[in-house]
C-alpha atoms as a printed R data frame, in Angstrom:
    type eleno elety resid chain resno       x       y       z
1   ATOM     1    CA   MET     A     1  10.948  -7.054 -19.809
2   ATOM     2    CA   GLN     A     2   7.723  -7.144 -17.804
3   ATOM     3    CA   ILE     A     3   4.370  -5.440 -18.012
4   ATOM     4    CA   PHE     A     4   2.573  -4.241 -14.874
5   ATOM     5    CA   VAL     A     5  -1.103  -3.716 -15.684
6   ATOM     6    CA   GLY     A     6  -3.436  -1.647 -13.539
7   ATOM     7    CA   LEU     A     7  -7.165  -2.165 -14.007
8   ATOM     8    CA   GLY     A     8  -9.710   0.638 -13.917
9   ATOM     9    CA   ASN     A     9 -11.967   2.807 -16.032
10  ATOM    10    CA   PRO     A    10 -10.652   5.863 -17.917
11  ATOM    11    CA   GLY     A    11 -11.739   9.436 -17.268
12  ATOM    12    CA   ALA     A    12 -12.055  11.824 -14.347
13  ATOM    13    CA   LYS     A    13 -15.531  10.491 -13.537
14  ATOM    14    CA   TYR     A    14 -14.072   7.167 -12.403
15  ATOM    15    CA   ALA     A    15 -10.661   8.270 -11.108
16  ATOM    16    CA   GLY     A    16 -11.478   7.889  -7.400
17  ATOM    17    CA   ASN     A    17 -13.592   4.713  -7.703
18  ATOM    18    CA   ARG     A    18 -12.815   1.545  -5.779
19  ATOM    19    CA   HIS     A    19 -12.707  -0.222  -9.169
20  ATOM    20    CA   ASN     A    20  -9.752   2.012 -10.121
21  ATOM    21    CA   ILE     A    21  -7.363   0.974  -7.385
22  ATOM    22    CA   GLY     A    22  -5.213  -0.749 -10.039
23  ATOM    23    CA   PHE     A    23  -4.711   2.579 -11.812
24  ATOM    24    CA   MET     A    24  -3.861   4.185  -8.473
25  ATOM    25    CA   ALA     A    25  -1.205   1.557  -7.740
26  ATOM    26    CA   LEU     A    26   0.531   2.160 -11.076
27  ATOM    27    CA   ASP     A    27   0.388   5.934 -10.650
28  ATOM    28    CA   ARG     A    28   2.159   5.613  -7.295
29  ATOM    29    CA   ILE     A    29   4.840   3.300  -8.720
30  ATOM    30    CA   ALA     A    30   5.419   5.602 -11.696
31  ATOM    31    CA   GLY     A    31   5.737   8.689  -9.508
32  ATOM    32    CA   ASP     A    32   7.977   7.163  -6.849
33  ATOM    33    CA   HIS     A    33  10.339   5.310  -9.207
34  ATOM    34    CA   GLY     A    34  10.944   7.950 -11.853
35  ATOM    35    CA   PHE     A    35   9.099   6.400 -14.783
36  ATOM    36    CA   GLY     A    36   8.783   8.328 -18.020
37  ATOM    37    CA   PRO     A    37   5.670  10.322 -18.952
38  ATOM    38    CA   TRP     A    38   2.424   8.538 -19.730
39  ATOM    39    CA   LYS     A    39   1.826   8.042 -23.454
40  ATOM    40    CA   SER     A    40  -1.088   6.667 -25.486
41  ATOM    41    CA   LYS     A    41  -0.427   3.206 -26.916
42  ATOM    42    CA   PHE     A    42  -2.017  -0.262 -27.007
43  ATOM    43    CA   GLN     A    43  -5.494   1.224 -26.397
44  ATOM    44    CA   GLY     A    44  -4.241   2.540 -23.107
45  ATOM    45    CA   GLN     A    45  -1.716   4.701 -21.290
46  ATOM    46    CA   ILE     A    46   1.840   3.433 -20.886
47  ATOM    47    CA   ALA     A    47   4.902   4.593 -18.928
48  ATOM    48    CA   GLU     A    48   8.367   3.046 -19.215
49  ATOM    49    CA   GLY     A    49  11.023   2.714 -16.547
50  ATOM    50    CA   ARG     A    50  13.073   0.381 -14.374
51  ATOM    51    CA   LEU     A    51  12.496  -1.296 -11.067
52  ATOM    52    CA   GLY     A    52  15.939  -2.261  -9.898
53  ATOM    53    CA   SER     A    53  17.594  -4.014 -12.834
54  ATOM    54    CA   GLU     A    54  14.264  -4.936 -14.430
55  ATOM    55    CA   LYS     A    55  12.779  -2.996 -17.342
56  ATOM    56    CA   VAL     A    56   9.060  -2.573 -16.725
57  ATOM    57    CA   LEU     A    57   6.202  -1.180 -18.805
58  ATOM    58    CA   LEU     A    58   3.252   0.187 -16.844
59  ATOM    59    CA   LEU     A    59  -0.058  -0.141 -18.690
60  ATOM    60    CA   LYS     A    60  -3.462   1.344 -17.850
61  ATOM    61    CA   PRO     A    61  -6.010   0.070 -20.407
62  ATOM    62    CA   GLU     A    62  -8.463   2.732 -21.617
63  ATOM    63    CA   THR     A    63 -10.927   0.280 -23.131
64  ATOM    64    CA   PHE     A    64 -13.081   0.328 -19.971
65  ATOM    65    CA   MET     A    65 -12.877  -2.517 -17.503
66  ATOM    66    CA   ASN     A    66 -14.784  -5.239 -19.366
67  ATOM    67    CA   LEU     A    67 -12.513  -4.944 -22.444
68  ATOM    68    CA   SER     A    68  -9.177  -4.682 -20.643
69  ATOM    69    CA   GLY     A    69  -7.859  -7.840 -22.291
70  ATOM    70    CA   GLN     A    70  -7.660  -6.154 -25.695
71  ATOM    71    CA   SER     A    71  -5.062  -3.667 -24.467
72  ATOM    72    CA   VAL     A    72  -3.099  -6.249 -22.473
73  ATOM    73    CA   GLY     A    73  -3.057  -8.699 -25.380
74  ATOM    74    CA   ASP     A    74  -1.848  -6.039 -27.831
75  ATOM    75    CA   ALA     A    75   1.054  -5.022 -25.574
76  ATOM    76    CA   MET     A    76   2.057  -8.605 -24.781
77  ATOM    77    CA   ARG     A    77   2.179  -9.620 -28.439
78  ATOM    78    CA   PHE     A    78   4.021  -6.456 -29.510
79  ATOM    79    CA   TYR     A    79   6.878  -7.172 -27.092
80  ATOM    80    CA   LYS     A    80   6.724 -10.943 -27.743
81  ATOM    81    CA   LEU     A    81   6.136 -11.691 -24.078
82  ATOM    82    CA   GLU     A    82   4.443 -14.594 -22.295
83  ATOM    83    CA   PRO     A    83   1.565 -14.455 -19.789
84  ATOM    84    CA   GLY     A    84   4.145 -15.072 -17.050
85  ATOM    85    CA   ASP     A    85   5.666 -11.665 -17.845
86  ATOM    86    CA   ILE     A    86   2.385  -9.913 -17.000
87  ATOM    87    CA   THR     A    87   1.338  -8.770 -13.508
88  ATOM    88    CA   VAL     A    88  -2.163  -7.339 -13.071
89  ATOM    89    CA   PHE     A    89  -3.157  -5.082 -10.149
90  ATOM    90    CA   HIS     A    90  -6.897  -5.191  -9.468
91  ATOM    91    CA   ASP     A    91  -9.573  -4.630  -6.854
92  ATOM    92    CA   GLU     A    92 -10.661  -7.672  -4.867
93  ATOM    93    CA   LEU     A    93 -14.064  -7.878  -3.177
94  ATOM    94    CA   ASP     A    94 -13.183 -11.057  -1.288
95  ATOM    95    CA   LEU     A    95 -10.349  -9.417   0.666
96  ATOM    96    CA   ALA     A    96 -10.780  -7.005   3.547
97  ATOM    97    CA   PRO     A    97  -9.905  -3.376   2.829
98  ATOM    98    CA   GLY     A    98  -6.139  -2.836   2.804
99  ATOM    99    CA   LYS     A    99  -5.229  -6.498   2.364
100 ATOM   100    CA   CYS     A   100  -2.885  -7.430  -0.482
101 ATOM   101    CA   ARG     A   101  -2.298 -10.892  -1.885
102 ATOM   102    CA   ALA     A   102  -0.204 -12.163  -4.798
103 ATOM   103    CA   LYS     A   103  -1.562 -14.955  -6.986
104 ATOM   104    CA   THR     A   104  -0.704 -16.707 -10.245
105 ATOM   105    CA   GLY     A   105  -3.334 -18.393 -12.417
106 ATOM   106    CA   GLY     A   106  -6.800 -19.470 -11.340
107 ATOM   107    CA   GLY     A   107 -10.287 -18.191 -12.106
108 ATOM   108    CA   HIS     A   108 -11.487 -14.637 -12.561
109 ATOM   109    CA   ALA     A   109 -14.169 -14.855  -9.807
110 ATOM   110    CA   GLY     A   110 -16.572 -12.751 -11.859
111 ATOM   111    CA   HIS     A   111 -14.234  -9.773 -12.173
112 ATOM   112    CA   ASN     A   112 -14.954  -8.334 -15.623
113 ATOM   113    CA   GLY     A   113 -11.452  -7.022 -16.175
114 ATOM   114    CA   LEU     A   114  -9.879 -10.385 -15.368
115 ATOM   115    CA   ARG     A   115 -12.505 -12.191 -17.418
116 ATOM   116    CA   SER     A   116 -11.493 -10.129 -20.453
117 ATOM   117    CA   ILE     A   117  -7.773 -10.735 -19.874
118 ATOM   118    CA   HIS     A   118  -8.431 -14.472 -19.538
119 ATOM   119    CA   GLY     A   119 -10.106 -14.373 -22.930
120 ATOM   120    CA   HIS     A   120  -7.128 -12.718 -24.617
121 ATOM   121    CA   ILE     A   121  -4.023 -14.230 -22.967
122 ATOM   122    CA   GLY     A   122  -5.244 -17.126 -20.817
123 ATOM   123    CA   ASP     A   123  -4.991 -17.350 -17.022
124 ATOM   124    CA   ALA     A   124  -1.258 -17.975 -16.457
125 ATOM   125    CA   TYR     A   125  -0.422 -14.381 -15.542
126 ATOM   126    CA   HIS     A   126   0.379 -12.937 -12.125
127 ATOM   127    CA   ARG     A   127  -2.079 -10.921 -10.073
128 ATOM   128    CA   ILE     A   128  -1.890  -8.543  -7.173
129 ATOM   129    CA   ARG     A   129  -5.259  -8.668  -5.442
130 ATOM   130    CA   LEU     A   130  -6.021  -5.446  -3.598
131 ATOM   131    CA   GLY     A   131  -8.749  -5.795  -0.996
132 ATOM   132    CA   ILE     A   132 -11.607  -3.300  -1.017
133 ATOM   133    CA   GLY     A   133 -14.111  -5.328   1.020
134 ATOM   134    CA   HIS     A   134 -17.599  -6.469   0.021
135 ATOM   135    CA   PRO     A   135 -20.819  -4.444   0.376
136 ATOM   136    CA   GLY     A   136 -22.635  -7.510   1.719
137 ATOM   137    CA   ARG     A   137 -25.161  -8.243  -1.023
138 ATOM   138    CA   LYS     A   138 -24.610  -9.136  -4.672
139 ATOM   139    CA   GLU     A   139 -26.957  -6.458  -6.001
140 ATOM   140    CA   LEU     A   140 -24.882  -3.796  -4.237
141 ATOM   141    CA   VAL     A   141 -21.567  -4.769  -5.855
142 ATOM   142    CA   ALA     A   142 -21.828  -2.624  -9.026
143 ATOM   143    CA   PRO     A   143 -22.624   0.672  -7.261
144 ATOM   144    CA   TYR     A   144 -20.077  -0.167  -4.549
145 ATOM   145    CA   VAL     A   145 -17.101  -0.658  -6.887
146 ATOM   146    CA   LEU     A   146 -18.106   2.357  -8.983
147 ATOM   147    CA   HIS     A   147 -18.219   4.616  -5.935
148 ATOM   148    CA   ASP     A   148 -15.255   6.681  -4.729
149 ATOM   149    CA   PHE     A   149 -13.187   5.664  -1.747
150 ATOM   150    CA   SER     A   150 -14.278   7.602   1.313
151 ATOM   151    CA   LYS     A   151 -11.976  10.068   3.040
152 ATOM   152    CA   ALA     A   152 -11.828   7.653   5.960
153 ATOM   153    CA   ASP     A   153 -10.633   4.860   3.622
154 ATOM   154    CA   GLN     A   154  -7.935   7.121   2.242
155 ATOM   155    CA   GLN     A   155  -6.699   8.126   5.672
156 ATOM   156    CA   ASP     A   156  -7.047   4.748   7.391
157 ATOM   157    CA   TRP     A   157  -5.503   2.396   4.852
158 ATOM   158    CA   LEU     A   158  -5.575   3.325   1.140
159 ATOM   159    CA   ASP     A   159  -2.603   5.694   1.150
160 ATOM   160    CA   ASP     A   160  -0.557   3.264   3.242
161 ATOM   161    CA   LEU     A   161  -1.452   0.402   0.892
162 ATOM   162    CA   LEU     A   162  -0.333   2.361  -2.182
163 ATOM   163    CA   ARG     A   163   2.896   3.416  -0.465
164 ATOM   164    CA   GLY     A   164   3.576  -0.197   0.459
165 ATOM   165    CA   ILE     A   165   3.011  -1.335  -3.121
166 ATOM   166    CA   SER     A   166   5.556   1.233  -4.266
167 ATOM   167    CA   ASP     A   167   7.999   0.211  -1.529
168 ATOM   168    CA   GLY     A   168   7.819  -3.420  -2.660
169 ATOM   169    CA   ALA     A   169   7.709  -2.817  -6.425
170 ATOM   170    CA   VAL     A   170  11.382  -3.665  -6.999
171 ATOM   171    CA   ALA     A   171  11.014  -6.964  -5.137
172 ATOM   172    CA   LEU     A   172   7.876  -7.761  -7.139
173 ATOM   173    CA   ALA     A   173   9.693  -7.135 -10.438
174 ATOM   174    CA   GLN     A   174  12.404  -9.507  -9.227
175 ATOM   175    CA   GLY     A   175   9.803 -12.201  -8.567
176 ATOM   176    CA   ASP     A   176  10.033 -12.046  -4.765
177 ATOM   177    CA   THR     A   177   6.349 -11.841  -3.856
178 ATOM   178    CA   GLY     A   178   7.068 -12.584  -0.203
179 ATOM   179    CA   LYS     A   179   9.308  -9.555   0.147
180 ATOM   180    CA   PHE     A   180   6.772  -7.485  -1.776
181 ATOM   181    CA   GLN     A   181   3.938  -8.447   0.566
182 ATOM   182    CA   ASN     A   182   6.135  -7.766   3.603
183 ATOM   183    CA   ALA     A   183   6.770  -4.248   2.308
184 ATOM   184    CA   VAL     A   184   3.027  -3.682   2.006
185 ATOM   185    CA   ALA     A   185   2.369  -5.096   5.469
186 ATOM   186    CA   LEU     A   186   4.985  -2.801   7.034
187 ATOM   187    CA   ARG     A   187   3.071   0.198   5.712
188 ATOM   188    CA   VAL     A   188  -0.469  -0.989   6.423
189 ATOM   189    CA   ASN     A   189   0.283  -2.613   9.791
190 ATOM   190    CA   PRO     A   190   3.581  -1.183  11.076
191 ATOM   191    CA   PRO     A   191   5.026  -3.021  14.075
192 ATOM   192    CA   ARG     A   192   4.523  -1.334  17.391
193 ATOM   193    CA   SER     A   193   7.660  -0.237  19.166
194 ATOM   194    CA   SER     A   194   8.545  -2.462  22.138
195 ATOM   195    CA   ASP     A   195  10.779   0.201  23.692
196 ATOM   196    CA   LYS     A   196   9.232   1.766  26.738
197 ATOM   197    CA   THR     A   197  10.059   5.297  27.721
198 ATOM   198    CA   GLN     A   198  12.712   5.201  30.386
199 ATOM   199    CA   GLU     A   199  11.367   7.015  33.380
200 ATOM   200    CA   LYS     A   200  13.785   8.679  35.741
201 ATOM   201    CA   PRO     A   201  13.606   7.159  39.200
202 ATOM   202    CA   VAL     A   202  11.836   9.391  41.671
203 ATOM   203    CA   LYS     A   203  13.788   9.975  44.830
204 ATOM   204    CA   ALA     A   204  11.661   8.901  47.730
205 ATOM   205    CA   ALA     A   205  10.873  11.555  50.275
206 ATOM   206    CA   ALA     A   206  12.321  11.000  53.709
207 ATOM   207    CA   PRO     A   207   9.840   9.566  56.189
208 ATOM   208    CA   PRO     A   208   8.414  12.213  58.563
209 ATOM   209    CA   ALA     A   209  10.158  10.692  61.600
210 ATOM   210    CA   ALA     A   210  13.553  10.658  59.889
211 ATOM   211    CA   LYS     A   211  13.108  14.255  58.735
212 ATOM   212    CA   ALA     A   212  12.212  15.384  62.261
213 ATOM   213    CA   GLU     A   213  15.277  13.622  63.677
214 ATOM   214    CA   ALA     A   214  17.528  15.261  61.101
215 ATOM   215    CA   ASP     A   215  16.105  18.690  61.895
216 ATOM   216    CA   ALA     A   216  16.693  18.128  65.606
217 ATOM   217    CA   GLN     A   217  20.392  17.332  65.025
218 ATOM   218    CA   ASP     A   218  20.900  20.427  62.853
219 ATOM   219    CA   THR     A   219  22.197  23.105  65.262
220 ATOM   220    CA   ARG     A   220  22.782  25.773  62.608
221 ATOM   221    CA   SER     A   221  21.046  29.114  62.989
222 ATOM   222    CA   ALA     A   222  18.451  30.216  60.440
223 ATOM   223    CA   PHE     A   223  21.003  32.620  58.964
224 ATOM   224    CA   GLN     A   224  23.584  29.834  58.615
225 ATOM   225    CA   LYS     A   225  21.079  27.550  56.919
226 ATOM   226    CA   LEU     A   226  20.211  30.289  54.414
227 ATOM   227    CA   ALA     A   227  23.877  31.041  53.748
228 ATOM   228    CA   ASP     A   228  24.660  27.317  53.248
229 ATOM   229    CA   LYS     A   229  21.843  27.006  50.710
230 ATOM   230    CA   PHE     A   230  23.541  29.499  48.389
231 ATOM   231    CA   ARG     A   231  27.064  28.123  48.649
């Protein structure tokens, strides 16, 4: 069994925030892969289902971002799992919008949700880093991540990113992060078709001189020409 964790803040107020992209990813997986209804457990919302042959628990902590580790730790201990059975989906300031990268272990880079998880289960869990871009200055980070995605973001890349995550979810559960990332890339940056529209060749018009010569050799009367046209 595995646990996929999406990071975010609970409540309608935060639902569309950049910080909640982890919640959005899990919602898309749950909807597309027929997971059961969301239920309250482990200080969060859980949904159970399968991705291929793998049993997976989706978990959205409701402790608010900076206490996410409490919920993750409770679920991991209840099912007697190891950090390697946990995959966390989270927003990533250091990646351009729409980029997706898989990572295992390492630091939390100041992300409060990851910092909390580190404190409860260590750092040896898997992560799916979902790029949201950086506002440019450190003092702008908090309002930036707690602001909703724009309509342009949703149309240009967010919906494609979430669809790609869902497309690759089975591969991710099977441990094939390369195949997972390829599935995301095919949605966000689909290959351009190399097939060119086949144009019908245009029949070249007869040169004026050749047309004049042909007309001179045609001894039919006007009536005969008209009659021949309708045969």
